[in-house]
N, C-alpha and C positions, 0 to 999 in steps of 0.2 A: 429441616431442609426445605428449600423452596425451589424445586426444579421446575422450570418453565420451558416452553418451546420458543425458539428464536429463528427467524428467517435469516439465512446467511447474507442475502442481499442487504437486509437492514443492518446487520452487524457491520458489514463493510462500509455502508454509508455513514454509520455513526462514527466509526474509526476515522474515516476520511474527513468528515466534518470537524471532528475534534483536532485532527492534525492541521487542517487549514486554519482553524481558529487560533491554535497555538502559533502557527507560522505568521499570521497577520499581527499577532501580539508580540512578535519577536521572542517567542518562548524557547524553551530548551530544544535545540536542534536534534539531539539524539532521540528525544521522545517523539518528535515529529517524524523522523526517519522510521522509527519502530512502528508507529501508528499507521503511517502511509504505506509502509512495506507490508504490514499485515493486511490492510484493506486491499492493496493491489493484488496480493496473492489470492485472497478469497474471490475477488472479482474475476481474476484470470481463470480460476477454476470454474466459475460459473459460465464464463464465455466459452471455454473449451468444451464444457459439457453440452452447451447449446449447439456449438458448431459441429461437433463430432457425433452428437447423439450417443455419447458414451454412457456406459453403465455408471451411474453416479457413485455407487458404492466402491467401484474400482478406481474412479478418478479422484475423488475428494480425499484430501488429507484432512484429518480432524481439525476443526477450528481451534480447539485447545492446543493442538500441536503447532499451529501457526502462531498463536498468542504466547505460547511457551516453547520456543524452539530449543533444539538440542544445544547444549552449552558449547560444543565444538563441532566444526565441520571438518571433514577430511581435507588435509592440505592439498592444494592444487585444484580444488573443485571450482573455484571461482576467483575473480580478481581480488576481491576483498579478503578472502581467506588466505590468498597467497601473500598478502601484505599485512598479515596479522601475526603477532607473536603472542607469547603468553601474557605479556603485560601491555601491549600497545596495538592500536589499529591505525593505519596510515590512510587518511581519507580527507577530502574536502567536504565536510559534513553539510555545509550550506548547499553545495552543488548536488550532493546526494539527496538532500531534502527536496530540492527543486525537481530533480529527476523522478524520484518516487511519487511525489505529489502529481506531477504531470502524467505519469503512467496510470496512476490510480484514477485521475479525473478522466483520462481518455477511456479507460476500461469501463468506468461507470457510465459514460455517455454511450459507448458501444452496447452496453447491457440494457440500459433503460431508455435511451433516446432523449434524455433530458439532463440538464445540469441544475444544481441548486444555485442560489445567489452567490454563496462563497466560491463555488467552483467557477462560475462565470467571472467573478472578480479576480480569481487567481489567473485565469486565462488572459483577461484583459491587462492585468498589471505585469505579469511575468512571462507570458508566452506570445501574445499577439503583438505584432509591430503595427503601430498606427501610421497611416500614410499622412503626410503633411503637405 
């Protein structure tokens, strides 16, 4: 076994960078949604801990729980769960990917005060409107 210590901010950054890379390569959208969603959740927890000065042990969900979420959510807990059956999910996966990538990029900027090249490129191509 090779157990090592990993910073949650670094894990989130790696997940987000991988999601952006896949997005730019027009890769699998469900993989992008999963990676971006996990990154956003970790970043959100870090931001909440900073903002509220919360006790970290009480606030943080295990990163492993984020990366391996429960197989079913209680019905009615969110929009996606309410549009999910045992066999199908009803969603616009491209828009979901854009939304989660955008939230994760915003959270990363709020947390660190900087953006990577991929994050800047995402903002320029998909979020910022250029004046002509």
